[in-house]
N, C-alpha and C positions, 0 to 999 in steps of 0.2 A: 228818859235817857240818863238824867242825874242819878236816878236810883240804881240804874245798871253799873255806873261808874262807881258809885258807893259800895256796891255789893263785891265789885272786883277788887277794890282797895281793901275792904275788909278781909277777904280771902287771902290776899297777898300778905297782910300783916299776920295772919294766923299760921302760915306756913313755917315749919321748923327752919331754923338757921342753917344747920348742917345735917348731912346724911347720918342717919342712925343705923348702926350694924344690926342685922336681924339675928345672928347667931350668938346672942348673948343671954345671960340670965335677965329676968325682968328688972331686977334691982339695978343691974349694971347699966341697962339701956337708959334709964332715967338719969343716972349720974353722967352718962356720956352726953346726953342731950343738954343737961344743965351746964356741963362744963363747956360744950360748944357754943352755947348762947352767951355765956359770960366772957369768953376769950376775946381779946382785942384783935382786930383784923391786922394782918401783917403790913408793916410800913412799906410804902412803894419807893422804888429807886428814885423817881422823879422828885418825890417830896424831900428826900434826904439831900439830894443834889441841890435842889433850890435853896434849902437852908444853908448849905455850904457856900453857895454864890452869895447869898445875903451876908453870911459871917465875913467872908473875905472883903466884900465891898465896905461893910461897916468898919472893920479893922483899918481899912485904907482911908476911911472918912470921906468917901466918894458918894455923890447923889447917884440915883439910879440913871438919870439922863447922861451923866458924864461916862459912866461904865458903859452904857448902851452905845454911846456914840464911838467910843474907843474900839468896842468889839464889832461895830458895824451892824447892830440890830436895832429895832425900835425900842424905845422905853416900855412901851406897852407888852412887847414880847418878853423882855427881860423880867418885868413885873410877873407876868403869867408863869415864868420858869421859876422865879424865886419862890412863888406860891404853890409850886408843885402841880400846876394846872396843865402844863405842856410837857411833852416827851421830846427833848431836843436831840438832833443828830449828833454824831460824834464831832463833826466839823464845827457845829455851834458850841459844843462844850469847849472844844479846843480854843475857839476865838474868844469865848468869855473868860475862860481860864487865862489866856494870854492877857487880856485886858486887865485882869486882876492880879497880875504879876506871878502867876503859878503856871504849872504845866497840866496837861491832860492826865498824865500818869499820876502826878501828886494829888490832883483833885478826886480822881476816881478811887485812888487808894484811900484817901480820908473817908469817903462815902462808904466803901466797903467795910472799912474798919468800924465805922459808927454803926452800920446796919448789924454786923456780927455782934457788937457790944450790946446792942438793944435786943438781942435775942432771935434775930433771923435765923432760920434753920440753915445749917451748912449742907451743901450738896456738891461736893467735888472741889472744894478748895478755892478755885479761881472763878467760879460761876459768877460771882458778883462783879468781878473786874470785867468779864466778858459782856456784861450787860451794857456797858458804855459803848 
């Protein structure tokens, strides 16, 4: 059984990272594959939002437990949000933003600006704001 698991893991590691177009010259396909494998994965909204939560909390000099209590969430949940592990609802974002002395609109605007600055592809202008 362990041998089968090892075989599946080995096959999974050998698969290409990205789809490779078939209608290209042989040299170009190799460059596309190399570029796709070295490209960084796009940063997630929840990760950028979590960093913003942590930055605002740190600037205020608050402990995680203090902010969580004010927002009405558990410290564990707020910690998971700050680490980008959970995807919060807009109500949760608004509650935490209020506890941090900011608004939902200001916070989501900061996150959208940060993602755009870091090279997230633009797709329709306000698409990032609508994600919150």
